[in-house]
N, C-alpha and C positions, 0 to 999 in steps of 0.2 A: 255600392253599399250592399252588404249581405243582411237580409232580413231573417232573423233567427227563427221566429215562429209567430203565428197569429193566434191570439186567444180572445175569447169573448167572456166578459165578466158582467154580472148584474149587481147593482148596489141598490138597496132600499133606503130611501130618504123620507123623513117625516114631511108631510105636506097636507094640503086640504083634502077633506074626505072625498074619495072617489077619484082623485087625481092619479095619473099614471106616474110612477117614479122615474126619474132620469135613468137611462140605461147606458152602460159604458161598454164599448167595444175597442180593444187596444191592439194595434199592430206593433209589436215590441222588437226592437233591435238589441236592447240591453236592459237588464234589471239593475244595473249599477246606476241608480238614480242620480248620484252626485256627478257622474261623468257624462251621462246621456243628456241630450236635449229633448225635452218633453213638450210636444205641441198638442194642445187640447182644443179640439174643434167642436163647438156647440151648435146645436140646431136652432134655427129661428124661422118661424113661418111655416112649420109643418104641423099637421094634426096627428091624432093618435094612430091612425092606420098607415102612416107614411114613413115609418122607420126605415124600411128598406130603400125608399127613395132618397132619404137623407144620407144613408151610408154610401149609396152610389155617388151622390153629389159630392160628399166629403172626400171620398177616395179619388174622385176625379181631380179635386183640388190638390190633394196630397201627391198626385202623380207629378206635379211640378217639382217636388223634391226628389222623387224616386227616379224619374227617367229623363227629365229635361236636361239637355247638355249644358245649359247655362247654370244649372244647380250643382255642377261638379265640385266647386269649392265647398259647398255645404256637405256633400257626401264624403269629402276628404277629411272632414273634421270629426268631432265626437259623434257617436251613433245617435240617430234621431228616432225617438218613439212617437207614434201617432196615436192619440186617444180620441175616439169619436163618441160624443155624449149626445144621446137623443133625448130632448126635452120637448114633449108635445105641447102645443098651444090650443086655444079654443078657436082661433081664427086661422085660416089658411092664407099665408102671404103677409109680408110687411109692406106698408105703403111706400111708393117710390116718388110720389108728387111732393115737391117742396112745401113744407108748412102743414101738410096733412097730419093729424094726430096719430100716434102709435095705435096699433090694433091690440087685441088680446093675445099677444104672443109672449113667450117667456122673458124676453129681454128688451121689449119695447122698441125695437129698431124702427127708425123713421128718418126722413130727410128734413133737416131744419129749414126754416124760412130762408136762410142764407145759402142753402144748397149743400150743406155738409151732412154726410151719413153718420148717424149717431145711434147709440144704444145705451142700456143701463149697465154701465161698467161694474158697479158694485155687485149687482146680481150675478153677472157673468163670472166675476172673480170668485164669488161665494160658491156657486155651483161647481166650477172647475176644481176648486180646492177641496170640496167635500167629496167629489166623485172620483177624480183621477188620482193615481198613486203618487204623481209628482207633476208640477206645473212650471214651465219656463215661459210659455207664451200662451195666451188665451185668444182663440179665434171665434168670433161670432159669424157664422155662415148663414146668411139670410136668403130665403127665397122670396122674391118680391111679387106683388100682385100683378096681374096682366096689364098690359098697356091700355087695353080697351075695357077694363073692368068698370061697370057702371057704379057711380057713387051715389048713395041715397041722399035725398034732400036734407035729411037731418044731419048727416055727416058733413055736407057742404056748408051748412049753417055754422058748424063748429070749426070749420077749416078757415084759419086766418091766411088768406092768400098772400104769398110773398110778392114784394115789389122791388124794383130797382134794376135799371138797365145794365148796371155794371156787374150783376151777379151771374155766375155760371150755373143756371138752374137746369135740372134734367128735363128733357122733352119727352123721354120715354125711359123705361127701366134700364136699358143699356147704358144710359148716361150717368147712372149713379156711380160715383167714384169711391172705391175703397180707401181706407185710411188706417193709420197705425200710430201707436204711441211708442216712443223709445223706451229702453229698459227702465230708466229712472222715473218715467211717468206711468209705468204699469205694464209694459210689454204686451199690449193688446192689438188685435187686428179686427177691423169690422169690414166685411167683404160680402159679396153676393155670389150666387151660383152662376151669374151671367158673365163674370169676369175672372176666370181662373188664371188667365195669363199674367195678371198683376200680382199674384200671390208671392212670387219670389221677391219682387220689389218691396212689398210690405214686410216680408220677413227680414229684409235688409234693415228696415227701421226698427222693428220690434225686438229682434234678437241681437243685432250688432250695433245699433245706434247710428247707422248710416243716414246721412242727410240727403234730401232731394237735390239732384243736380240740374234740374230744369229751371226755367225762368217763367214767371208769370207777371211780375211787376216791373215797371221801369225804375231806373235809378238804383240806389244802394239801400241796404237795410237801415232803418232808423236806429239810433243809439241804443234804445232799450231792447232791440232784438238781435244785436250783434253777438251777444253771448251764446245764443242758440246755434249760431253758425260755428263759433269758436270751439265748441265741444264735439263737433262732428269730425271723425277722423278722416273723412274724404272731402272736407271743405276747408277753406282757409280765408281769412281776411287779409292775408299778406300776399302780394302779387307774385312773388318769386316761387311760391309753393315749397319753401324749404322744409315744411312739415313732412313731406314724403320724398325728399331728395334721395334717400337711400333706395327708392324703388323706381321712380320715374323722374326725369329731368324736365318736366313740362308743367305748365299751369295755364288753364283756359278760363277767361272771365265769363261769369254767368253761372249761377247755382243758388241753392237755398231759397229758390223762388224769385231771386233778384237778378236783374240784368247787369248790374254794376256792383263793384265793391266786394264781390265774392268770387273765389277761384276754385276750380275743380281740377283733378289730376289729368284727365284725358278728354278727348272730344266726345267719345261715345262710352256709355255705361248703362247697365240695367237701372241704376238709380237716376238716370237722365231720361231714358225711354222705358217706362214702367212695364211695358208688355213685350219688349223685344230687347235685343242686344245682350251680350255677355257682360258680367261684372268687369269693371276695369281692374288693373293690376293692384291698385291700392285697396279697393274694396275686397278683392280676393284675399289679400294679405290679412285684412281685418277679419274676414269670415273664417279663415283657417287658424286664427288665434295669434297671428304674428304681432298684433297690436292690442293684445288683451290688457286691460287697465285695472288697477286697484283704486280705491278711494284715495284722493290726493291728501298729502300732508299739508299742514298750514304754512302759509308764507311767513316771512320774517321781515319786519320793517327795518330798513337801513336809514330812511329819511322820510319824515322827521322822527327824531327821537322823542321820547316822552318829555313833556314840559318845554317844548320849543316855543319861542316867541315869534310872532308874525306882526309886522307893523304895516298899517295902512297909511299911505300918503294922505295928507290933509285934503278933505273934500271928496275922496274917492270911496266908492262903495262896491267895487269889484276887486276880488282877490284872486291872483294867479297862484295856483298850487302846483308843485312839482314833486310829488311823492316818488319814492323808490323802494324796492323790496328785493328779497332773495327768495328763491323757491327751488326745491329739488324735484326731479322727475321729468321724463320726456313725453308722457302721455298728453294728448290734447286736453287742455284745460282752459277755463275762462276765469279770470280774476274779477271778483265782484267788489267794488269799492263803495263805501257808504259813509257820507259825511253828515254828522249830527251836531246840533248846538246843544250844549248842556246848560240848562237853566239853573238858577240858584238853588232850587229845591231838588236838584238831581235828575229831573226828567230830561229825556233826550228827544229832540225834534229833528227829523230828517230834513236836510236842506239840499241834498244832491245825491245822486246815485249813478253809477256807470259800470260798464264791463269792459275788460281789456283782454285780448287774445293771449293765450298762454306763452307765446314766445317772448312777450314783452316783460320787462322788469321795472318799467317806469312809465309814467304818463304825465300829461300836463292838461290842466283844465282851469276854467275860471268860474267863480260863483259870486253871486251877490251877497254881500254881508251888510246887514242893516244895523247890527249892534256889535260892539266889542264884547269880548267874553271868551269863554272856554269852549273848545270844539273837540270832538272825537272823530277820528278817521279809522274806519274798519276795513279789513280786507279778508277775503276767503277765496279758496280755490275750489272750482266746481268742475266735475267731469261726469261721464256717463255712469260711473260707479258710485258717485255720491258727492258730498260737499265737506270740506274741512271745517274746523272751528273758525270763528271770526276772531281775528287778532286786531286789537284796538291800540291806537296811540293818541295821546291828547296834546293839544297845543292851545296857546292863548293868543287871541287877536287884540292888539292895542293900537290906538292912534299913533301916528309918527310923532316922535318927540317925547313920548311918555316913558320910553325905556330903550335900551339898545336892542338891536335885532336886525333882521333882514326886511327891507321894504318890499312889500308886494310879492313875497315868495316864501315858501316854507324852507327853513334851514335847520341846522342842528340847534340844540338848546343853547341859549346864550346866558351869560351871567347878568 
């Protein structure tokens, strides 16, 4: 990548009396904001006199994009602008111990009692949008307190100590794990100065919606988490991996944090080993824009049609449903299905919800039905660019013998 020029800009923002305004330094590759990718790195855990230290730490992080051989797919895409925003705090360093309260830092970075690295996303988004000329991803770069820092007794009394043998809690600052949000969740990265090697992995999440390919939990993902796998272009719930057959003819089980029921394209990838390995061929294709997606169009019901009649056999309270639909588009999507009972006053109460991976156009499920009456079944398509409108169809459940219809299954409307 050719870096066109380096400029330094200072912006004055309204703030508390005596506070130092955030200061912006930008390394620009392009001023075509619509085409360029703009990465905004915010300081966390630095005091007023440490601006140069922050810039050195931030540029060391940015070197992962500029010079790391594994970042070649990023450099082959649109130009990448780097914006470094220095926001001083009153305290030096963010706490690394799980459960310890945030200090007086700009974005309140801290490790939760469960071991997750967290920050004030709304404040980070607001500062980035106000200071930087354009924003595609927001990075909170935190410098942590030393491992041997003494903790005052007053702070210890406020500190709710984390418990639980199954939690992966940090034993020193090096153990604090960066994390990121995919584009539809805000495109943010929370990381530390101690782990620059993980930055490319986190960019894979925040900029391109790539999913984790490593495993932490036994078994397969539960039903209510399957859709999070379905929208990731480098993961699938379908064992043949036909989602990426145009690139690789392989699929390896394990990914999306689960050992079973999720498949990835190749054995090795930067999304599987966050601090090493090149991106696999599928991830490279996504990064280069080969699988760029738009918000999905709405599905279309083919079964059941509106006003279908469903009959329950005498004495049964479980209904087997077999809906079908049509949908155009090849981008990874998840179909969200929502079944609701419509009460006589028109209110709708949800009785069932599920998600189906985008290669499917039908599903089968069973629900408990306590009362006959009118039900609405909705469906929408979701991907990393957004969600379609919800399309509804209604049907009536009646006891067997009350009218003609299909027993125990959804069918077309009957006379």
